[in-house]
mmJSON file of the N, C-alpha and C atoms, coordinates in Angstrom:
{"data_MODEL":{"atom_site":{
"group_PDB":["ATOM","ATOM","ATOM","ATOM","ATOM","ATOM","ATOM","ATOM","ATOM","ATOM","ATOM","ATOM","ATOM","ATOM","ATOM","ATOM","ATOM","ATOM","ATOM","ATOM","ATOM","ATOM","ATOM","ATOM","ATOM","ATOM","ATOM","ATOM","ATOM","ATOM","ATOM","ATOM","ATOM","ATOM","ATOM","ATOM","ATOM","ATOM","ATOM","ATOM","ATOM","ATOM","ATOM","ATOM","ATOM","ATOM","ATOM","ATOM","ATOM","ATOM","ATOM","ATOM","ATOM","ATOM","ATOM","ATOM","ATOM","ATOM","ATOM","ATOM","ATOM","ATOM","ATOM","ATOM","ATOM","ATOM","ATOM","ATOM","ATOM","ATOM","ATOM","ATOM","ATOM","ATOM","ATOM","ATOM","ATOM","ATOM","ATOM","ATOM","ATOM","ATOM","ATOM","ATOM","ATOM","ATOM","ATOM","ATOM","ATOM","ATOM","ATOM","ATOM","ATOM","ATOM","ATOM","ATOM","ATOM","ATOM","ATOM","ATOM","ATOM","ATOM","ATOM","ATOM","ATOM","ATOM","ATOM","ATOM","ATOM","ATOM","ATOM","ATOM","ATOM","ATOM","ATOM","ATOM","ATOM","ATOM","ATOM","ATOM","ATOM","ATOM","ATOM","ATOM","ATOM","ATOM","ATOM","ATOM","ATOM","ATOM","ATOM","ATOM","ATOM","ATOM","ATOM","ATOM","ATOM","ATOM","ATOM","ATOM","ATOM","ATOM","ATOM","ATOM","ATOM","ATOM","ATOM","ATOM","ATOM","ATOM","ATOM","ATOM","ATOM","ATOM","ATOM","ATOM","ATOM","ATOM","ATOM","ATOM","ATOM","ATOM","ATOM","ATOM","ATOM","ATOM","ATOM","ATOM","ATOM","ATOM","ATOM","ATOM","ATOM","ATOM","ATOM","ATOM","ATOM","ATOM","ATOM","ATOM","ATOM","ATOM","ATOM","ATOM","ATOM","ATOM","ATOM","ATOM","ATOM","ATOM","ATOM","ATOM","ATOM","ATOM","ATOM","ATOM","ATOM","ATOM"],
"id":[1,2,3,4,5,6,7,8,9,10,11,12,13,14,15,16,17,18,19,20,21,22,23,24,25,26,27,28,29,30,31,32,33,34,35,36,37,38,39,40,41,42,43,44,45,46,47,48,49,50,51,52,53,54,55,56,57,58,59,60,61,62,63,64,65,66,67,68,69,70,71,72,73,74,75,76,77,78,79,80,81,82,83,84,85,86,87,88,89,90,91,92,93,94,95,96,97,98,99,100,101,102,103,104,105,106,107,108,109,110,111,112,113,114,115,116,117,118,119,120,121,122,123,124,125,126,127,128,129,130,131,132,133,134,135,136,137,138,139,140,141,142,143,144,145,146,147,148,149,150,151,152,153,154,155,156,157,158,159,160,161,162,163,164,165,166,167,168,169,170,171,172,173,174,175,176,177,178,179,180,181,182,183,184,185,186,187,188,189,190,191,192,193,194,195,196,197,198],
"type_symbol":["N","C","C","N","C","C","N","C","C","N","C","C","N","C","C","N","C","C","N","C","C","N","C","C","N","C","C","N","C","C","N","C","C","N","C","C","N","C","C","N","C","C","N","C","C","N","C","C","N","C","C","N","C","C","N","C","C","N","C","C","N","C","C","N","C","C","N","C","C","N","C","C","N","C","C","N","C","C","N","C","C","N","C","C","N","C","C","N","C","C","N","C","C","N","C","C","N","C","C","N","C","C","N","C","C","N","C","C","N","C","C","N","C","C","N","C","C","N","C","C","N","C","C","N","C","C","N","C","C","N","C","C","N","C","C","N","C","C","N","C","C","N","C","C","N","C","C","N","C","C","N","C","C","N","C","C","N","C","C","N","C","C","N","C","C","N","C","C","N","C","C","N","C","C","N","C","C","N","C","C","N","C","C","N","C","C","N","C","C","N","C","C","N","C","C","N","C","C"],
"label_atom_id":["N","CA","C","N","CA","C","N","CA","C","N","CA","C","N","CA","C","N","CA","C","N","CA","C","N","CA","C","N","CA","C","N","CA","C","N","CA","C","N","CA","C","N","CA","C","N","CA","C","N","CA","C","N","CA","C","N","CA","C","N","CA","C","N","CA","C","N","CA","C","N","CA","C","N","CA","C","N","CA","C","N","CA","C","N","CA","C","N","CA","C","N","CA","C","N","CA","C","N","CA","C","N","CA","C","N","CA","C","N","CA","C","N","CA","C","N","CA","C","N","CA","C","N","CA","C","N","CA","C","N","CA","C","N","CA","C","N","CA","C","N","CA","C","N","CA","C","N","CA","C","N","CA","C","N","CA","C","N","CA","C","N","CA","C","N","CA","C","N","CA","C","N","CA","C","N","CA","C","N","CA","C","N","CA","C","N","CA","C","N","CA","C","N","CA","C","N","CA","C","N","CA","C","N","CA","C","N","CA","C","N","CA","C","N","CA","C","N","CA","C","N","CA","C","N","CA","C","N","CA","C"],
"label_alt_id":[null,null,null,null,null,null,null,null,null,null,null,null,null,null,null,null,null,null,null,null,null,null,null,null,null,null,null,null,null,null,null,null,null,null,null,null,null,null,null,null,null,null,null,null,null,null,null,null,null,null,null,null,null,null,null,null,null,null,null,null,null,null,null,null,null,null,null,null,null,null,null,null,null,null,null,null,null,null,null,null,null,null,null,null,null,null,null,null,null,null,null,null,null,null,null,null,null,null,null,null,null,null,null,null,null,null,null,null,null,null,null,null,null,null,null,null,null,null,null,null,null,null,null,null,null,null,null,null,null,null,null,null,null,null,null,null,null,null,null,null,null,null,null,null,null,null,null,null,null,null,null,null,null,null,null,null,null,null,null,null,null,null,null,null,null,null,null,null,null,null,null,null,null,null,null,null,null,null,null,null,null,null,null,null,null,null,null,null,null,null,null,null,null,null,null,null,null,null],
"label_comp_id":["MET","MET","MET","ALA","ALA","ALA","THR","THR","THR","ALA","ALA","ALA","ALA","ALA","ALA","VAL","VAL","VAL","THR","THR","THR","GLU","GLU","GLU","ILE","ILE","ILE","SER","SER","SER","THR","THR","THR","ALA","ALA","ALA","SER","SER","SER","GLN","GLN","GLN","GLU","GLU","GLU","SER","SER","SER","PHE","PHE","PHE","LYS","LYS","LYS","ASP","ASP","ASP","ALA","ALA","ALA","ILE","ILE","ILE","ASN","ASN","ASN","LYS","LYS","LYS","GLY","GLY","GLY","LEU","LEU","LEU","ASP","ASP","ASP","GLN","GLN","GLN","ALA","ALA","ALA","ASN","ASN","ASN","SER","SER","SER","THR","THR","THR","LEU","LEU","LEU","THR","THR","THR","ASP","ASP","ASP","ILE","ILE","ILE","GLU","GLU","GLU","GLY","GLY","GLY","ALA","ALA","ALA","TRP","TRP","TRP","VAL","VAL","VAL","LYS","LYS","LYS","GLU","GLU","GLU","MET","MET","MET","LYS","LYS","LYS","VAL","VAL","VAL","VAL","VAL","VAL","VAL","VAL","VAL","LYS","LYS","LYS","GLY","GLY","GLY","GLY","GLY","GLY","ARG","ARG","ARG","VAL","VAL","VAL","GLN","GLN","GLN","GLU","GLU","GLU","TYR","TYR","TYR","ARG","ARG","ARG","VAL","VAL","VAL","ASN","ASN","ASN","MET","MET","MET","LYS","LYS","LYS","LEU","LEU","LEU","THR","THR","THR","SER","SER","SER","VAL","VAL","VAL","VAL","VAL","VAL","GLN","GLN","GLN"],
"label_asym_id":["A","A","A","A","A","A","A","A","A","A","A","A","A","A","A","A","A","A","A","A","A","A","A","A","A","A","A","A","A","A","A","A","A","A","A","A","A","A","A","A","A","A","A","A","A","A","A","A","A","A","A","A","A","A","A","A","A","A","A","A","A","A","A","A","A","A","A","A","A","A","A","A","A","A","A","A","A","A","A","A","A","A","A","A","A","A","A","A","A","A","A","A","A","A","A","A","A","A","A","A","A","A","A","A","A","A","A","A","A","A","A","A","A","A","A","A","A","A","A","A","A","A","A","A","A","A","A","A","A","A","A","A","A","A","A","A","A","A","A","A","A","A","A","A","A","A","A","A","A","A","A","A","A","A","A","A","A","A","A","A","A","A","A","A","A","A","A","A","A","A","A","A","A","A","A","A","A","A","A","A","A","A","A","A","A","A","A","A","A","A","A","A","A","A","A","A","A","A"],
"label_entity_id":["1","1","1","1","1","1","1","1","1","1","1","1","1","1","1","1","1","1","1","1","1","1","1","1","1","1","1","1","1","1","1","1","1","1","1","1","1","1","1","1","1","1","1","1","1","1","1","1","1","1","1","1","1","1","1","1","1","1","1","1","1","1","1","1","1","1","1","1","1","1","1","1","1","1","1","1","1","1","1","1","1","1","1","1","1","1","1","1","1","1","1","1","1","1","1","1","1","1","1","1","1","1","1","1","1","1","1","1","1","1","1","1","1","1","1","1","1","1","1","1","1","1","1","1","1","1","1","1","1","1","1","1","1","1","1","1","1","1","1","1","1","1","1","1","1","1","1","1","1","1","1","1","1","1","1","1","1","1","1","1","1","1","1","1","1","1","1","1","1","1","1","1","1","1","1","1","1","1","1","1","1","1","1","1","1","1","1","1","1","1","1","1","1","1","1","1","1","1"],
"label_seq_id":[1,1,1,2,2,2,3,3,3,4,4,4,5,5,5,6,6,6,7,7,7,8,8,8,9,9,9,10,10,10,11,11,11,12,12,12,13,13,13,14,14,14,15,15,15,16,16,16,17,17,17,18,18,18,19,19,19,20,20,20,21,21,21,22,22,22,23,23,23,24,24,24,25,25,25,26,26,26,27,27,27,28,28,28,29,29,29,30,30,30,31,31,31,32,32,32,33,33,33,34,34,34,35,35,35,36,36,36,37,37,37,38,38,38,39,39,39,40,40,40,41,41,41,42,42,42,43,43,43,44,44,44,45,45,45,46,46,46,47,47,47,48,48,48,49,49,49,50,50,50,51,51,51,52,52,52,53,53,53,54,54,54,55,55,55,56,56,56,57,57,57,58,58,58,59,59,59,60,60,60,61,61,61,62,62,62,63,63,63,64,64,64,65,65,65,66,66,66],
"pdbx_PDB_ins_code":[null,null,null,null,null,null,null,null,null,null,null,null,null,null,null,null,null,null,null,null,null,null,null,null,null,null,null,null,null,null,null,null,null,null,null,null,null,null,null,null,null,null,null,null,null,null,null,null,null,null,null,null,null,null,null,null,null,null,null,null,null,null,null,null,null,null,null,null,null,null,null,null,null,null,null,null,null,null,null,null,null,null,null,null,null,null,null,null,null,null,null,null,null,null,null,null,null,null,null,null,null,null,null,null,null,null,null,null,null,null,null,null,null,null,null,null,null,null,null,null,null,null,null,null,null,null,null,null,null,null,null,null,null,null,null,null,null,null,null,null,null,null,null,null,null,null,null,null,null,null,null,null,null,null,null,null,null,null,null,null,null,null,null,null,null,null,null,null,null,null,null,null,null,null,null,null,null,null,null,null,null,null,null,null,null,null,null,null,null,null,null,null,null,null,null,null,null,null],
"Cartn_x":[126.285,125.429,124.053,123.565,122.281,121.138,120.026,118.749,117.875,117.261,116.376,114.917,114.007,112.61,112.17,111.285,110.723,109.282,108.783,107.387,106.913,105.773,105.241,104.084,104.168,103.097,102.662,101.471,100.913,100.541,100.814,100.519,100.067,99.433,98.945,99.095,99.142,99.268,98.506,97.996,97.374,98.389,99.622,100.626,101.632,102.307,103.328,103.699,104.487,105.007,105.98,106.789,107.763,107.05,105.947,105.202,104.542,104.063,103.47,104.546,105.777,106.853,107.183,107.306,107.679,106.625,105.3,104.22,104.27,104.536,104.626,105.782,106.915,108.077,107.817,107.144,106.801,105.854,104.877,103.96,104.691,105.495,106.216,107.198,107.821,108.712,108.12,106.794,106.124,105.975,106.106,105.979,107.208,107.951,109.179,110.411,111.431,112.668,113.796,114.724,115.896,115.607,114.721,114.462,115.731,116.234,117.51,117.313,116.177,116.031,114.561,114.287,112.93,112.995,112.216,112.158,110.737,110.658,109.354,108.996,108.093,107.727,106.777,105.805,104.833,104.435,104.187,103.692,102.396,101.433,100.168,99.497,98.769,98.027,96.533,95.719,94.242,93.851,93.165,92.802,91.277,90.879,89.481,89.401,88.472,88.298,89.529,90.344,91.541,92.698,92.564,93.66,94.005,95.317,95.746,95.159,94.483,93.858,94.708,95.365,96.109,97.299,98.384,99.628,99.698,99.828,99.93,101.26,101.782,102.993,102.856,103.422,103.599,105.088,105.474,106.884,107.177,108.379,108.87,109.951,109.826,110.784,111.599,112.905,113.794,114.228,114.043,114.493,115.286,116.196,117.015,116.251,116.301,115.669,116.646,116.216,117.113,117.174],
"Cartn_y":[15.313,16.043,15.35,15.184,14.527,15.529,15.021,15.785,15.338,16.276,15.918,16.382,15.658,15.997,16.367,17.354,17.779,17.508,16.722,16.395,16.903,17.574,18.085,17.167,16.792,15.903,16.453,16.047,16.381,15.095,14.99,13.788,14.216,13.227,13.483,12.259,12.529,11.468,11.917,10.964,11.294,11.209,10.734,10.483,11.655,12.115,13.103,13.606,14.703,15.219,14.193,13.601,12.582,11.424,10.985,9.911,10.332,11.579,12.05,12.117,12.56,12.57,11.211,10.248,8.867,8.215,8.49,7.915,8.493,9.778,10.402,9.775,9.573,8.994,7.55,6.809,5.376,5.343,6.225,6.235,6.683,7.748,8.257,7.22,6.428,5.392,4.343,4.17,3.2,3.711,4.943,5.422,6.203,6.777,7.559,6.661,6.866,6.085,7.112,6.669,7.429,8.743,8.745,9.97,10.299,11.483,11.896,12.962,13.642,14.628,15.028,15.638,16.101,17.441,18.381,19.685,19.797,19.817,20.024,21.508,21.772,23.139,23.773,22.987,23.484,22.436,22.844,21.953,22.59,21.729,22.285,21.254,21.672,20.77,21.067,20.011,20.154,19.99,20.992,21.016,20.866,19.954,19.791,19.674,20.409,20.401,20.782,21.651,22.114,21.136,20.068,19.037,18.824,18.474,18.132,16.791,16.829,15.661,15.069,15.949,15.491,16.392,15.807,16.498,16.431,17.578,17.596,18.251,17.699,18.313,18.332,19.401,19.567,19.471,18.595,18.355,18.452,18.79,18.696,17.625,16.635,15.537,15.668,15.455,15.524,14.109,13.757,12.425,12.56,11.637,11.667,11.104,11.797,11.339,10.457,9.202,8.291,8.589],
"Cartn_z":[-26.943,-26.088,-26.02,-24.817,-24.638,-24.744,-25.121,-25.138,-24.011,-23.302,-22.245,-22.474,-21.871,-21.954,-20.548,-20.445,-19.125,-19.131,-18.128,-17.943,-16.6,-16.648,-15.385,-14.891,-13.626,-13.02,-11.71,-11.343,-9.972,-9.31,-8.054,-7.251,-5.84,-5.165,-3.823,-2.928,-1.572,-0.617,0.641,1.337,2.671,3.751,3.425,4.475,4.61,3.529,3.603,2.246,2.228,0.938,0.318,1.185,0.741,0.02,0.601,0.032,-1.307,-1.355,-2.634,-3.715,-3.367,-4.383,-4.849,-3.899,-4.274,-5.12,-4.817,-5.624,-7.075,-7.174,-8.47,-9.304,-8.596,-9.356,-9.739,-8.856,-9.177,-10.421,-10.472,-11.61,-12.888,-12.758,-13.937,-14.492,-13.615,-14.058,-14.978,-14.864,-15.7,-17.132,-17.398,-18.788,-19.303,-18.375,-18.763,-18.504,-19.332,-19.092,-18.712,-17.957,-17.618,-16.934,-15.963,-15.17,-14.383,-14.586,-13.947,-12.839,-12.86,-11.847,-11.701,-10.578,-10.26,-9.519,-9.988,-9.336,-8.727,-7.424,-6.731,-6.848,-7.701,-8.07,-7.047,-6.559,-5.617,-4.614,-3.383,-2.365,-1.716,-1.492,-1.017,-0.113,0.873,1.713,1.624,1.678,1.773,3.224,3.746,5.163,5.303,6.172,6.543,7.994,8.631,10.064,10.842,10.228,10.924,10.859,10.127,10.024,8.602,8.378,6.994,6.592,5.443,4.882,3.752,2.998,1.847,1.567,1.08,0.731,-0.807,-1.473,-2.919,-3.342,-4.473,-5.022,-6.559,-7.148,-8.56,-8.847,-9.744,-10.014,-11.513,-11.813,-13.197,-13.18,-14.021,-14.12,-15.389,-15.253,-16.422,-16.767,-18.04,-18.49,-19.749,-20.016,-21.187,-22.374,-23.511,-24.731,-25.46,-25.862,-26.532,-28.001],
"occupancy":[1.0,1.0,1.0,1.0,1.0,1.0,1.0,1.0,1.0,1.0,1.0,1.0,1.0,1.0,1.0,1.0,1.0,1.0,1.0,1.0,1.0,1.0,1.0,1.0,1.0,1.0,1.0,1.0,1.0,1.0,1.0,1.0,1.0,1.0,1.0,1.0,1.0,1.0,1.0,1.0,1.0,1.0,1.0,1.0,1.0,1.0,1.0,1.0,1.0,1.0,1.0,1.0,1.0,1.0,1.0,1.0,1.0,1.0,1.0,1.0,1.0,1.0,1.0,1.0,1.0,1.0,1.0,1.0,1.0,1.0,1.0,1.0,1.0,1.0,1.0,1.0,1.0,1.0,1.0,1.0,1.0,1.0,1.0,1.0,1.0,1.0,1.0,1.0,1.0,1.0,1.0,1.0,1.0,1.0,1.0,1.0,1.0,1.0,1.0,1.0,1.0,1.0,1.0,1.0,1.0,1.0,1.0,1.0,1.0,1.0,1.0,1.0,1.0,1.0,1.0,1.0,1.0,1.0,1.0,1.0,1.0,1.0,1.0,1.0,1.0,1.0,1.0,1.0,1.0,1.0,1.0,1.0,1.0,1.0,1.0,1.0,1.0,1.0,1.0,1.0,1.0,1.0,1.0,1.0,1.0,1.0,1.0,1.0,1.0,1.0,1.0,1.0,1.0,1.0,1.0,1.0,1.0,1.0,1.0,1.0,1.0,1.0,1.0,1.0,1.0,1.0,1.0,1.0,1.0,1.0,1.0,1.0,1.0,1.0,1.0,1.0,1.0,1.0,1.0,1.0,1.0,1.0,1.0,1.0,1.0,1.0,1.0,1.0,1.0,1.0,1.0,1.0,1.0,1.0,1.0,1.0,1.0,1.0],
"B_iso_or_equiv":[0.0,0.0,0.0,0.0,0.0,0.0,0.0,0.0,0.0,0.0,0.0,0.0,0.0,0.0,0.0,0.0,0.0,0.0,0.0,0.0,0.0,0.0,0.0,0.0,0.0,0.0,0.0,0.0,0.0,0.0,0.0,0.0,0.0,0.0,0.0,0.0,0.0,0.0,0.0,0.0,0.0,0.0,0.0,0.0,0.0,0.0,0.0,0.0,0.0,0.0,0.0,0.0,0.0,0.0,0.0,0.0,0.0,0.0,0.0,0.0,0.0,0.0,0.0,0.0,0.0,0.0,0.0,0.0,0.0,0.0,0.0,0.0,0.0,0.0,0.0,0.0,0.0,0.0,0.0,0.0,0.0,0.0,0.0,0.0,0.0,0.0,0.0,0.0,0.0,0.0,0.0,0.0,0.0,0.0,0.0,0.0,0.0,0.0,0.0,0.0,0.0,0.0,0.0,0.0,0.0,0.0,0.0,0.0,0.0,0.0,0.0,0.0,0.0,0.0,0.0,0.0,0.0,0.0,0.0,0.0,0.0,0.0,0.0,0.0,0.0,0.0,0.0,0.0,0.0,0.0,0.0,0.0,0.0,0.0,0.0,0.0,0.0,0.0,0.0,0.0,0.0,0.0,0.0,0.0,0.0,0.0,0.0,0.0,0.0,0.0,0.0,0.0,0.0,0.0,0.0,0.0,0.0,0.0,0.0,0.0,0.0,0.0,0.0,0.0,0.0,0.0,0.0,0.0,0.0,0.0,0.0,0.0,0.0,0.0,0.0,0.0,0.0,0.0,0.0,0.0,0.0,0.0,0.0,0.0,0.0,0.0,0.0,0.0,0.0,0.0,0.0,0.0,0.0,0.0,0.0,0.0,0.0,0.0],
"pdbx_formal_charge":[null,null,null,null,null,null,null,null,null,null,null,null,null,null,null,null,null,null,null,null,null,null,null,null,null,null,null,null,null,null,null,null,null,null,null,null,null,null,null,null,null,null,null,null,null,null,null,null,null,null,null,null,null,null,null,null,null,null,null,null,null,null,null,null,null,null,null,null,null,null,null,null,null,null,null,null,null,null,null,null,null,null,null,null,null,null,null,null,null,null,null,null,null,null,null,null,null,null,null,null,null,null,null,null,null,null,null,null,null,null,null,null,null,null,null,null,null,null,null,null,null,null,null,null,null,null,null,null,null,null,null,null,null,null,null,null,null,null,null,null,null,null,null,null,null,null,null,null,null,null,null,null,null,null,null,null,null,null,null,null,null,null,null,null,null,null,null,null,null,null,null,null,null,null,null,null,null,null,null,null,null,null,null,null,null,null,null,null,null,null,null,null,null,null,null,null,null,null],
"auth_seq_id":[1,1,1,2,2,2,3,3,3,4,4,4,5,5,5,6,6,6,7,7,7,8,8,8,9,9,9,10,10,10,11,11,11,12,12,12,13,13,13,14,14,14,15,15,15,16,16,16,17,17,17,18,18,18,19,19,19,20,20,20,21,21,21,22,22,22,23,23,23,24,24,24,25,25,25,26,26,26,27,27,27,28,28,28,29,29,29,30,30,30,31,31,31,32,32,32,33,33,33,34,34,34,35,35,35,36,36,36,37,37,37,38,38,38,39,39,39,40,40,40,41,41,41,42,42,42,43,43,43,44,44,44,45,45,45,46,46,46,47,47,47,48,48,48,49,49,49,50,50,50,51,51,51,52,52,52,53,53,53,54,54,54,55,55,55,56,56,56,57,57,57,58,58,58,59,59,59,60,60,60,61,61,61,62,62,62,63,63,63,64,64,64,65,65,65,66,66,66],
"auth_comp_id":["MET","MET","MET","ALA","ALA","ALA","THR","THR","THR","ALA","ALA","ALA","ALA","ALA","ALA","VAL","VAL","VAL","THR","THR","THR","GLU","GLU","GLU","ILE","ILE","ILE","SER","SER","SER","THR","THR","THR","ALA","ALA","ALA","SER","SER","SER","GLN","GLN","GLN","GLU","GLU","GLU","SER","SER","SER","PHE","PHE","PHE","LYS","LYS","LYS","ASP","ASP","ASP","ALA","ALA","ALA","ILE","ILE","ILE","ASN","ASN","ASN","LYS","LYS","LYS","GLY","GLY","GLY","LEU","LEU","LEU","ASP","ASP","ASP","GLN","GLN","GLN","ALA","ALA","ALA","ASN","ASN","ASN","SER","SER","SER","THR","THR","THR","LEU","LEU","LEU","THR","THR","THR","ASP","ASP","ASP","ILE","ILE","ILE","GLU","GLU","GLU","GLY","GLY","GLY","ALA","ALA","ALA","TRP","TRP","TRP","VAL","VAL","VAL","LYS","LYS","LYS","GLU","GLU","GLU","MET","MET","MET","LYS","LYS","LYS","VAL","VAL","VAL","VAL","VAL","VAL","VAL","VAL","VAL","LYS","LYS","LYS","GLY","GLY","GLY","GLY","GLY","GLY","ARG","ARG","ARG","VAL","VAL","VAL","GLN","GLN","GLN","GLU","GLU","GLU","TYR","TYR","TYR","ARG","ARG","ARG","VAL","VAL","VAL","ASN","ASN","ASN","MET","MET","MET","LYS","LYS","LYS","LEU","LEU","LEU","THR","THR","THR","SER","SER","SER","VAL","VAL","VAL","VAL","VAL","VAL","GLN","GLN","GLN"],
"auth_asym_id":["A","A","A","A","A","A","A","A","A","A","A","A","A","A","A","A","A","A","A","A","A","A","A","A","A","A","A","A","A","A","A","A","A","A","A","A","A","A","A","A","A","A","A","A","A","A","A","A","A","A","A","A","A","A","A","A","A","A","A","A","A","A","A","A","A","A","A","A","A","A","A","A","A","A","A","A","A","A","A","A","A","A","A","A","A","A","A","A","A","A","A","A","A","A","A","A","A","A","A","A","A","A","A","A","A","A","A","A","A","A","A","A","A","A","A","A","A","A","A","A","A","A","A","A","A","A","A","A","A","A","A","A","A","A","A","A","A","A","A","A","A","A","A","A","A","A","A","A","A","A","A","A","A","A","A","A","A","A","A","A","A","A","A","A","A","A","A","A","A","A","A","A","A","A","A","A","A","A","A","A","A","A","A","A","A","A","A","A","A","A","A","A","A","A","A","A","A","A"],
"auth_atom_id":["N","CA","C","N","CA","C","N","CA","C","N","CA","C","N","CA","C","N","CA","C","N","CA","C","N","CA","C","N","CA","C","N","CA","C","N","CA","C","N","CA","C","N","CA","C","N","CA","C","N","CA","C","N","CA","C","N","CA","C","N","CA","C","N","CA","C","N","CA","C","N","CA","C","N","CA","C","N","CA","C","N","CA","C","N","CA","C","N","CA","C","N","CA","C","N","CA","C","N","CA","C","N","CA","C","N","CA","C","N","CA","C","N","CA","C","N","CA","C","N","CA","C","N","CA","C","N","CA","C","N","CA","C","N","CA","C","N","CA","C","N","CA","C","N","CA","C","N","CA","C","N","CA","C","N","CA","C","N","CA","C","N","CA","C","N","CA","C","N","CA","C","N","CA","C","N","CA","C","N","CA","C","N","CA","C","N","CA","C","N","CA","C","N","CA","C","N","CA","C","N","CA","C","N","CA","C","N","CA","C","N","CA","C","N","CA","C","N","CA","C","N","CA","C","N","CA","C","N","CA","C"],
"pdbx_PDB_model_num":[1,1,1,1,1,1,1,1,1,1,1,1,1,1,1,1,1,1,1,1,1,1,1,1,1,1,1,1,1,1,1,1,1,1,1,1,1,1,1,1,1,1,1,1,1,1,1,1,1,1,1,1,1,1,1,1,1,1,1,1,1,1,1,1,1,1,1,1,1,1,1,1,1,1,1,1,1,1,1,1,1,1,1,1,1,1,1,1,1,1,1,1,1,1,1,1,1,1,1,1,1,1,1,1,1,1,1,1,1,1,1,1,1,1,1,1,1,1,1,1,1,1,1,1,1,1,1,1,1,1,1,1,1,1,1,1,1,1,1,1,1,1,1,1,1,1,1,1,1,1,1,1,1,1,1,1,1,1,1,1,1,1,1,1,1,1,1,1,1,1,1,1,1,1,1,1,1,1,1,1,1,1,1,1,1,1,1,1,1,1,1,1,1,1,1,1,1,1]
}}}
């Protein structure tokens, strides 16, 4: 039976939610090994002047513990 670790991260992008998720995964891959899943827990936008300025996501990442 494998053991998993869950790490919560927050990331942001000025382009899209998809870009914010990918940026978060890219950064997490530099310190975590064997990421097997991601749960996007929250999605939020920052609005200025009636326009979306930033997309933010909070995610929980699951990785296998060696």
